N, C-alpha and C positions, 0 to 999 in steps of 0.2 A: 300421540306424541309427536312431541315439537321437537324438530330436529334442527341443529345449527350445524355450518362448516366454519371452523374458527381452527384458532392457532393453540397448541399448547406447549407451553417452556419449556425447554431444558436447556442445556450447559452450564457452564461454572457463570460464577457471577461478575459482571460485566463484559461477557461474552454469550449472548444469546442463541440461542438455537432453537427453530420451533419446526413442532409437526405441523402440518396441514390436516385436522379428523374432524371427523362427523359425529356428533354426538347429541347427546338428548339436553334440550337449553338448561334441565337442573340439575345437571352432573357439572361439578366444579370443574376449573380451567385446567386442571394440569390429572386431571380424574380420570373416570372411566369413558371410554370411547366407543363410538360404534366402528367402526372402520377407519384408519390411518388412509389418507388418501396422498400424500407427498409431505414435504420437508421442506423451508425455506432460512436460509443462512443470512443475515444483513450485515455477517462480519466482512463478506467480499466488498470488492465492486466492480462492476455492477453484482448486486445480491445475486447467490444460485437458489435460483427454485428448480425444484425436479417433483412434478406432478403428475399424478393418474390420472392423465386428459380425460380416460371414455369414464371412469367410475365417480369422475367430480362432475362433470356433464349428468351423468345419469344421476347425481346425488340432487342435482339442481332441479333437473327435468321434473323430481318424484317430491318437489317442494322444500328440502332443505333452503334452508334462509343463511347467506353467508354474513357473517360480522362485518365491521368496514375494511378492516387489514384484510383479512381472506376475501374481501369482494375486489380490493385492489389487486393482490397477488393472481387471481381468477380473471380479472380483467388483462392483465399484463400477459399471461399466458396464451388468451382467447378464447379462455372457456365462455365467458358471459357472450362474448360475439356469436360462438356457434350457438348458443341456446338461442340468443335472438332470431338470428336464420333460421332454426327449428321452429321456433315459431312464427315465423312468416310462413312457412310451407305448410304447415299447420292450417292456419288461416287463406291460403293459397295465394297471397300476397304474389309467388314465383315458385319455380320446381323446384325441386331436389339438387337438380343439376347448378341452376343460376346459383343456388346457397354456396354449393361446394366453391364453385369458382369463386365468387365474392369473398368467401371465407380464404381462399388459397392467396389471393391478392391481397388481403390484407395481413396476414401471417408475413408473405415475402415483404411489405411493404415495413412488418413490424421486426423483421431479421435484420432488414438492412439498417435500421436506425438501432438496435444492439449493437452491430459490429461497426456503425459509426461510434457510437458510445463508446467501443473497446479502445477502438482505434484511436480517436481522440483522448483517453484516459492514458496510450501507452505512449504517445508523442508528448504529450504533458510531461510525464515522468521521465521521459528521457530529455527532455527540454532541461527542467529543475535538475536532474541529475549533471550535466552538462554546465549549468551556472555553478551549483556546489562545487564541480571540478575546478571550475576557474578560479572561483573563489580561495580556495583551497591551494591551487598554485599560487595564487598574488601572496598570501598569508606564508605559505613555503619560503619565497623569492624575498619575502621581507625579513624574515629570521633568519635568511642566511644570510642576507647583507648586513643583518645585525651579527652571524656570529664573525664573516669576513672581516668587518671592520673592527671587532673585537681580537682577533689575530692577529690582524697588522696591529694595532696596537702593543699587543704582548708581543709580538716580533721588534717594532719599532723599540719596547721598551728593554729585549733581553739585548738589542744591541748597542742598544745605550749604555746598557751595565754592562757590555763585554768594552765597551769603549773606555767606560770610567776607568775598569779593574785594567785595562791594556795602559791607560793613564797612571795610573796609581801606581804599576806594576813597571811602568817605562823610568818615573826617579828613583824605583825601590831600585833596577838594575844599575842607572847610573851610579848611585851609592853603593852599590856592592860594586863596582867596578874599579869605585874609590878606595873603597875600601881593601877589596882583592888585591891589588898591587902589594898595599901596606903589608897585608898578610903575609906573602912570602919574604918578603925584607926581614920581617921578625924572626925568621926563623933561622 
């Protein structure tokens, strides 16, 4: 029986979520599998990968063949590096302590790269938020300026209307004053 390390798709349409499984090569993609060794969520940045390192390494050592994407995931998590070092120990290229030291150094550098990427993404997100906030403030200031101009025009129009009413009322008062003295005389 030929075994494969591959991804079984789950999740809704447009939001994939994968299980990293060991399956018979003849089984369907999302069908029957031998063992689930991890998960892969490409929806986050960086992608979230949970992997049972020891079981994945065991299956690689007994001959399971990873698909291209599964190979990239295993490489990212260091399973392929560990397998490579263990093969070197079997061949006598170096001892197990040296292999473990090389693997630890590799893992530290890998973790540093991952943390650097996470911090870079956070900084870019903060910078983008700051730019959006400044643009929003400019738009708000422009709207406030337009509103203030309209308010000033409305106040000016209201003042002009009051002045017109006062001007119209003044001749009416003069007319009423001239009419008013005549009215008491008529009584």
